[in-house]
N, C-alpha and C positions, 0 to 999 in steps of 0.2 A: 519872437520867432524869426529864425534866420533864413530858412529855406523851405519852400513848399514841399519838397520831398519828405520832410519829417512827418508830414500829415498822411502820407500814403505808405504806411508800414504795416507789417503783420505784428500783432501783439499776442504773445502766448501766455496762457494760464495752464492749470493742470487738467481741467475738464472742458475748457473752451479755448478757442483762439479767435481773435478779431482780425479780419482782413478787409482791405479797402473794397468798397462796393464796386461791382462791375456792371456794365450795361446788361449782361445776361441775368442779373438779379432783378431787373425791372418787373418781370411777371410775378415773382413771389412777393416782392414789396407791395405791388398793386393789390395782390390778394389780401395781404394783411391790412393795408389801408382801407380796403373796402369791406372788411369783415364787420358786420353790424355790431357785434359785441365790442370789438376794439374801438369802433367809431364812437360808441357811447362812453368809453373810458378815456379816449386819448385824442379825439379830433373834434374840432369845432365844425358844426354844420352837417348836413346830410348828403351833400354832393359827393358822388363817387369820383375817384381819380381814374384816369385812363392810362393805358400802357405808354402812349406817346408822352403824356405829362410826366410819368415816372422817368422815362429815358431823358427827357429834357432836364429834369432835376438832377439826375445822376451826372450827366455831362457837365452841367454848370458847377456842381460841387467838385468834380474831379479837376476842373480848370482853376478853381479858386484857391487862393492862398490864405483865406480867412475862414475856411470851414473844412470839416473832415466828416466822412461818412464810412462807417465800418459795419460789416455784417458780423453777427455773433454766430459762430459755428461750433456745434457740439463735437468734441473730439471723439466720443465713443462711436458715433455713426457718420460723422463728416457732413452733416446736413446743417443748413442755415436755419436758425431758430428765431432770429430777431435782428435788430440793429441798434447801434449807438451812433449818435452824430452830434456835432455841435455846429450851429448855423452861423456863428459869427465870433470872431476874436476881436475884442477891443484891445489893441496892442498897447495903448497908453496905460490902461488900468489893469491889463492882464486878466480880463474877464471873458468867459464864454457862456453861451446859452445852450444847454444840453437837452437832447431829446432821446428817449429810450422807448423801445417797443420789443416785447417778446411776442412774436406773432404766432408761434406754434403752441397751441394750448396745452398739448400733452407734455410739454417740457417745463411748464410752470411748477414752482414748488420743489424743484430738484437741485437748486443751488447754482444753476447756470447764470441766471441774471445777476446774482450776488457777485460771483467771480468775475463776470464780464464787466460789471460796473466798477469793481475794485481795481482791476488791472487797467481799465480805461482811465479812471481818475488818477491812478499812480502815474500813468503815462502823461496825462495832461499836466500834472504838477511837476514831475521830475524831468521829463524830456522837452515838452513844449514850453514849460515855464509859466504856466497859468497861475494866477494869484487867487482867482475866485471862480466858482462854477454856480450858475443859476439854472434852475429848472422850474417848470410849472406842472401842476397836477390838478385834475378835477377833484373837488371835495368829495364827489361820489365814489371815487376810486380809493376806498379805505385801505385796501391791501397795499397799494403803492405808497400811500401816505405813511403807513407803518414801516414799510421797507426802506424808504428814503431816510426816515428818522433813525432807523437802526444803523444805517451807513454813516450817520453823522450830519446829515443835512438838517438845517434849522429852518423851521417855518418862519418866514420873515414878513409875510403879508397875505392879504386876502383881496382878490378882485371880486367884489361882491356882485352876485348874480350876473356873471360875465359869460355864461354859456347857457344856451337854450337846448334842452334835451326833452324830447317828447312833450313839448308845450309848456315845460316848466323851467324856470331859471335856477341855476346852481352857481355856487362860488368856484373860483379857481384859486388854489393855494400857490404861493410863490415860495420857493425854497432856495437857500444859499448854502454853499460849502466852501470853507477855507481849508488850506492844507492841514492846519492843526485840528480841524474838526473830524478829519477822515478816520473812520473806525476800522 
């Protein structure tokens, strides 16, 4: 990666576009992070995040040349419905660790997440020059497991009993995607 500005771009699809996260997005991201249903599917622990913590995280990401944070915006109504981000670029190996969240429940199952992830992955491989994308998913999130496999991600490992949900331990699956795997 040559310049940080490459990480702060708008990426357009036909039904969604991705835009860099702004400080003004902190309240909606906080709402998603604190949604009990989403916490069970996507976050370790029961501790809720604060608006201050979200703003600190957004500021840090915007200053970094090793991570990017994009809101997924529905083109039909112009509202933010989720986010995509990678938390770290290993420049030597060309690897990133990806996080995905569709926060607005009413938008699930309508193709927004599929298009958002497809255009983001294409951007990562073609523009940023990434070699490999890694993501993790709770084994309990069967819908996400199926979705990632449909996009070409391969299950590469299991972190056994790595998350505690409602007093019971569950596995976390590790997925990887190379350019040639992309569906």
